[in-house]
N, C-alpha and C positions, 0 to 999 in steps of 0.2 A: 208777322206770320212765322211760325216755327218750321224750319226746314227739316225734312226727313233724313234720318241717318242712312247712309248707303247700305244696300242689302249685301250681306256677306255672300260671296260666291259659293255655289254648291258644287262640291267635288273635292278631289285630292290632286295635289301636284304630281304630274307624271315625270318620268325621267327626262323627257324633252328631246330624246334622240330623233334626229331628222336628217334627211339628205335630199339634195336636189333630185327631182324626177322619181322620188320614191313612190309617189302615189299616181304615177302616170296611167297605170292600168285601170285603177278605180275611176280616175277623171275621164278617161276615154269612154268607159262604159256609161258614166253619168251623162256625158254630153250626147251620146248616141241614143240612150233610152229615155232620158228625162228632158232632153233638149226641147221637144215639142211643148211640154208643159211650161218650161221656162219662157219660150217664145210667146205663148199665149198670155202670160202675165204682163201687166202694164209696166211694173217696176220690180222684176224678180230679184230677191235677195237670197244669197247663199251664205252659210256660216261654215267656216273651217274651225271646228271646235277642237281645242287642244293642239294647236299647230306646232308647239314645241319651242325649243331653244332658239330656233332661227325661223324666219317667216317664209322660207322658200315655197312650202306647199300652198300657202294662201296666194302668193304671187302667181304661181303656176295655175292654180284653180281659176283665177280671174281670166287669164289668157285663154285657157281651154274652154271655159264656159262661153266666153264672148265669141268664140268661133261658131258656137251653136245658137247663142242668144245674145245679140250685140248689146242689149240694155242691161245685162246681168250685173249685179254688184256683189262684192264679197266682203264679209266682215270676219276678220280673224279674231277668235276669242281664246284667251289664255287666262288660267287661274293664277299664274305667277306674275306679279306686277313687273318684275325686272324684264321679263320676256316681252311684255307689251311695250315697255319703254324702248327696248332694243329694236323693236319692229317699226316704231313710229316713222323713222326716216324713209321707210319703204312705202308709206302711204302715197296714193295718187288717185286720180279720178277713178272711182268705182271700187277703191280698196281702202278700208280703214281697219284699225286694230283696237280691241276693247278688252278691258279686264272683266273676267266673269267665268262662269262655269255652266253647269247643266240648266241653270235658270234661263240661259240664252238672252243676254242683255242687249236686245235689239228691239226697235219699235215694230209693231205689227207682227205678222206671222211669216217666218221665212219659208221660201219655196224649196229650200234644200238645206239640210244639216249634214255635214260630213264629219264623222267622228272616227278617225283612223288611229289604231294603236292606243286608244284612250282607255278602254275598259279592260285591257289585258291584266292590269294590276289589281282589279277588283275581284271579289269573290263571286262565284257563279250565282248565288241567290240574290245578289244585288242587281243583276243585269235587268231583270224584268221591270223593276221600279224605275231604273234610269231610262229604259226604252219608253215606258209609259209617259214619263215626264217630258222627254224630248218630242215624242209624237204629238203630245198635247200642244206643243208650240208651233207645229207645222201649219202651213196654210191649209184651210179645210177643203174638202172635196165639194163638188157641186157644179151645175151648169156646164156639163161636159168635161169637167176636170176631175182627175183623181186626187188632187190636192198635192201638198208638199211631200218631199221624200227625205227620209233619214237613211243614210248609208253608214253602217257601223261594221268595222272589220279589222283585220290584222294582216300585216305583210312583213316580209323580211327587210333587212336594213337597206337593200338596194332595189327593192320592188320587183324581184323576179317572181315571187310567189305571194299570192294574195287571196284571201277568202273573206267575203263580206255578206252581211244580211241587209236587204233593202226593206224598209218599213214605210207604210203610209200612215195617215191619221188613224186608220183603223187597226194598225198593228203590223206584224211581220208578213211579208209577201213572198220573198224569194231568197235563195242563197246562191251566190255566184263564186265559182272557182276560176281563178285566172293565173296564168303562168307564162313565163318565157319558155317556149317549148324546147328550145335547144338545151336548156339546163335540166330538163325533166328526165328522171330515170323511170319513174312510174307514178301514177296519180296519187298514191298514198303519200308521196313526198309532201303533198299539200296539207297533210293532217296536222303538222306542227304549226300551221298558220290559221287553223280554225279559230273563229272568234270565241270569246269567253263563254257564250251560251252553248257552244257545241264541243269545245276542245276536250272537256272532261267526259264527254259522252261517246268518244270514239272507242267503245268497248263492245264486245259481243252482246247482242240483245238490243242495242240502240240503232235507230234508223241510219244515222250518219255513218256508223261503222259498216253497216250492210251496203250502203251506197258506195263507199270507198272500196270495199271488197269487190263489188261488182264492176267498178270502174277499172280496178287492176286486172280483173279477168278479161274485160273487153279490150284493154290495152294490150294484153298478152296475145289475145286472139287476132288483134290487128297488126301484129308484128310484120307480116308480109308487106304491109303498106309503108314500112319504114324506109324501103328502098326509094320511095318517092318523096321522102322527107318527113320530119316529125309532125308537120302540120297535117299532112294527109293521114298519118296514123291516128292523130288526135281526132280528126273529123270522123274517121271510120269508127273509132271506139265510142265516141259520143252518140253517133247514129245508132249503134247497137244498144246503148244504154236506154234510148227512148222506148224500147220495147217494154221495159219494166219500170221506168222512172219518169215522172212528169217533168221532162225538160221543157222549159218555157221559151227558149230562144231557138235560133236556127243557124244554118251554115255561115251566114255573114258574121255572126259573133263567134262561132266555133273557130273560124279561120284566124281570129285574134288570140287564140289560146284560151278561150273562155267556155264555160258552160253554166247555165243558170237553171236551178231546180226549184219547184214550188216549196215554200217553207213547210207546209203541212207534211210533206213526205219525209223531211229530215228533222222535224221538231223533236226535242227530247221527250222520252216517255216519262210520265209522272210516276 
């Protein structure tokens, strides 16, 4: 029998920049919002796509997911073979590393794909095709399940500011803005961390620009609450935003320095 040649990984090598705890805000949100789906699955698999030059984010993802779903497993996927080899010593029960890219080299359909700081180097027109490809690999919806989740976004080097898009098998669902509130001057500070699908759309006439403009205005109006701390000011500003924008979460998440908005409200205009 003739063996098949290995499939060439799909994608481009990233810079590989990574730091411990860089993705803590994204992980915290995933565990809180997607944890019930992971617990319902018999053997949930999560993929840390493009974990970079060091395996810290995959190691941390396993720890954080298992707090919400004790049977979760994590597969770290990297397109650079040397990075996979360097990560192998960190394998343990529930954590493995594999060579691959957007084809997602795992058996079955993962319940989570996390792609942080991966698409930033790509051109905006390439994003939709990558999203479609990754969403097609997710566990399907049905029988009371919304299916798997793709979380794709960008953060700064130490994870203080982060914006991500959450997508299901059907496509994009929401956009989440998350920040360390003590480091925030105004909400538009988050604009530089918009994911590739939105970062070039932060211009007048585009929904994401209008949202950030309104967020700044709400933040300014909430200035009196600053005497109670940045958290209370953020909560008040987000509460005011709900009058005009489809915010999908509530005070429990706002207290974490987060706000999540329906994708349709921020999607680029064609």
